[in-house]
N, C-alpha and C positions, 0 to 999 in steps of 0.2 A: 504494500499499500504505500504509493509515494506522495500522494497528496498534492499531485500537479507540479511537484520538484522534478527537475531534469536529472538524469545522471550525474553530472558532475555536480551540480548541488547536493547531491546525495552522498557521491564520494566526498566530497569538503566537509559535510556535518558528521559522516563516518569517522573522518581523520580527527575531525575537532573532539569527537567523544571518545576516541583513543589515548589523544595526548592528555584529555583530561581524566583519565581513567588511570592512566600511568601516574599523573600529578598526586592523585586521591591516594594510589596505592603506597607513592614513597609515604605520604603523611601515616597513613593506616600503619604502616609497617613499623614507622618510627615511634608511634604511639602505645604499641604493644609490648608486653614483656618477651624476653630472649624465648624460643621454642615455641611460640604460638603462630598459628598460620591463620590465614585470612585468605576470603575470596568475594570478590564484588563484581556482581553483575550489572549490566545496564542493557535496555533493548527498547525499542520502539513499541508502542502499543499498535496493535493490530496482527494481521496474520502473515504480512510479507516481510517482516524486519529481521534482521539478524542481529542475534545477541551477540554482545563483546565482554570479556569479563579479564579484571586484573588478579593475579594471585602471588604470594610468597611462597608458593608450596609448588611443587611436580605436576604435572598435570593428572597422574594416575591418583595421585592422593586426594586431589581436588573433585575427581570424580567419585571417588570412595566415600568423601564426606558427604557430596551432593546424595548421592544413594541414600547414606545413612541418615540425613535430615528429612529427605522424601520418606522413607520410613517410618521415622518418629512422628512427621507430620500427620500421616495418614493416620496411624494409631492414636495419637493424642486429639488432635484438632479437625481432623476429617473424617470420625467417626458419623458423621450425618450425612455425607457423600456417597451414593452407590459406587461401587466398585466394577464397572462393567468387563465382560469376560475379554474383551477387545484389550482394553486397558491393562488388564493383569498380563496379557499377552506380550503385550508392549514391554513393560515391565521385565518380564523373564527373557525377552530378546534382549533388552538392554542390559540385563546382569550378564548375560551369555558373552555379548559383543563385547563387555568390558573385561570379561575373565578372559577373552580370547585375544585382546588386546595386551593384557599382563604376561600371558604367556608368550607370546611375540616378544615382547620385549625383553623377557628373561632368556629366550632363546637368541635374540640379537645380541645381548651382552655375553652370554655363552661361547658363540662365536667369535666374538670381538677379542675373548679372554683367552684362546688357542694360541 
């Protein structure tokens, strides 16, 4: 959903969001105690937007924590929201894809270690 914006305007806005996220990330990282991680998500409203994020952790750690957050959120705060079977399948597929990515990374590291 570009609301009448041209590609160059969307690209410029996206670049600004990425710069601003980097600045926010440096600030958040400086405020947290040593050993704490964070992830900050930013996205335009609507179906066609692209989500950007900044974190001080490895991507696989961020994905793992996001899954943990989703599970905790569903159990505590979303009890009133029905879990349609397709959503449950999407969740299982997402977990499987994450595990595959983790195993591929381990395999890549093992090959580099030879």
